[in-house]
N, C-alpha and C positions, 0 to 999 in steps of 0.2 A: 912574577907577580904582575898583574894588570898596572901599568902606570896611571896614576890618578891624574884626573882632567883637573887643571888648576883653576882657582877662583877667577882670573883675568880672563880665560877662555870661557867660563861660565858667562860673565858679564857680557861679553863681546856678543856671544850668541843671544842672549837677553835683549840686547840693544839692537840688533840687526832687523827682527821683525819682518822678514820678507818671505818670499815664496820659496827661496832656497833652504830656508831655515831647517826643515824635516831633513832635507838631504844632507845638511852639514852634519847633523846629528847622526845620521844613519853612519856616516863615513868616520865619524869619531868612534862610534860603537864597531864598527867593523876593524878600524885600525887596532882597537882594545883587544878586541877580539883575536886577531892574528897574533898578537904578543902572547895571549895565553886564554884559551877557551877549555876551561876544564869542567865546566857544569857547576860550579860552586857559586854562592852569592858573594859578591864582592862590594864591600862598602867604598864608594869613591869619595876620596878625601874632600872635606869643606861642604859637600851637597846636604850632609845629614838625613840621607837616606839610603835603602838598598836597592840595587837592581838586580833581580833573578835572572841570570842569563840562561836559565834552563827553558823558560818560557819564550825565548827567541827576541829576535831584535824588534818586531813591532810592540811587543810588551814592553821593553825597555825604552822604546823611544815615546811610547805613551807615557810612561811614569815620567821620564824626563821632563817632557812637556808640562805636564801636570804640575810637577814641583817647581818648575820656572814661571808657572802661569801664562805660559804661551800659547795655549788652546784657545783662550778668549781672544786673545791679541790677533791671532791669525784669522779669525773670524771676520767676514767682509761685512762692514757695516751697511745696513739697508734700513729704508724707511717702511713702515708699514703702507699699505696700498692706499689706504683711507683715513680721513682725520678721527682722532680719538671722541669717543662719546661716552656718556652715563646714562642710565635708566632715569627717564624724565617724568615717570609716573608720578602724579598726584601735584604736580609743579603749578604755580600760579599762572594765570593768562594775562597778559598785558598787551598794552597797545602802546606804540610810540610812531609818531608821524604818519598814522595811518597804517601801519604794519604790526603784524601779531608776532608776539614772543612768548615764550614759556620762560618762568624765573623759578629758581630754586629756592630753597626755606632759607638759604644762609645769602641769597643775593650776590651770589658771586660765579654763578653760571648761568647763560641764557641760551636758549634755543630759538632758532628761527622756524615759525609755525606757518608759515605759507610761502608762496614764491618758488623760484627754481632752485633755492638753496636750504628749502623746507627739511628741517631734520638736523641741520648742521648746529654745533655748538660751540659758544664762545666762552672762555674761562678768564678769570683773574689769574696772574702767574700763581699765586698761593693755591688757588682752588686746582689749578693744573697741577702741580706738583702733589698735593694731597691725594686728589682722585686717581692720578697714574701710579701712584704709590700703593693704593688700596688694590689696584687691578693687578699689580706686580709687572707695570710696564715703564719705559725709561723714556724721557724726553731728551734729544740729542744735546749735547753740550753745545756752546759756541763754536768751539773748534771743531766738533763732528759735523756740525751743519755747514761749516766752511769746506770740509773733505766731501761731504755728501752732495751739496748743492752748488754746483759750477754755473747751470743755467736754469732756466724755469723749466726745462724740459726733463732735468731729473727729479722733479717732484710728481710722482704718479698721481692722477684723478685730481686736478686742480678744480676748486669750485668757487673762489672769490665768495666767501660770505660776508665780507667786510669786517669790520670791527665794532667794537662797544668803547668810548670814550668814558674816562673817569666821571664826567660830568653826568652819566646817564644816557647820551645820546648814541644811536647808532648811525654808522656812516659806511659809505662805499660798497654799499651792497652791489655784487655783480662785476664789480672792479677790481677788489684787491683781495689776497689771502694774506693774512698777517700770521705767523705762527711763533709761539714762545721757544726759546732755548731754556736749559735748565741754569743756565750761567748768569748771574746777577752783577751788577755795577752800581753800589749804594742802593738806593731805594728804586732803581730802574733794572730791567732784565733785558739781555740781549735778544733781538727779535730778526725773524727774517721776512720780508715784504716781498710778494709776487704780484706783479701789475699785469692786469690783462694785456696791456698795450706793449709789454715789454718782455724781452726774453731774459734781461738782468735780474739778479736775486739781489735785492737789497739789504744790507745790514745796518741795523742801527739799535738804540736802546729807546725803551719805552716805559712809563710809568706802570709800576706792577697791578696797580688798581684797574688797568685797562683790561678790555675783553677781547680775546683773541683766541685763534685755533690752536689745535694741539696735535701734532703727528709724532708718533712715537717710532722708536726704533724697532725694527722687526726683529724677532726671538730666533 
């Protein structure tokens, strides 16, 4: 009879999360197979599901990975190539310090209406979370941003649309791109700031009512 794979071994595989994971699982299945490969379905102890060895190693590996929620974890995180945007049709035209913008009905998203960054949008944190959820997109967590952005070069197509301050003023157009993470700290949220003149990615928190760019995770 095939020897059961114990819970401790399962937990170790689940924690590894590296490129050798699939190979390790293959080796385990091969070892079990060498013990007894008789074409039966065999329930492996403690896993709570059945692997059908008649379908071969690949099917068994896929089922194991799915049950351990490894498939998603093995996918390499990437950012979308451009900033997130929503449909701005019907938005109100406003002017601030001689520059033109569009403002949505709930006054929590703003679109630059002229200049080099025309079409770029700035969201409050809550608007960013709301709209990305509607679109089925995800904003990186603070931790994911730390993994993804080591230098400014890790962010594709930086455009420097600046930001909107909670007092209603706009600033740093052409100098900064500031992007929300999905992680909060009290009434603030974690942010990544990219400066035109520096390769460094700056990490800090900011008032959630500010207006920043949004860069989603690539699906």
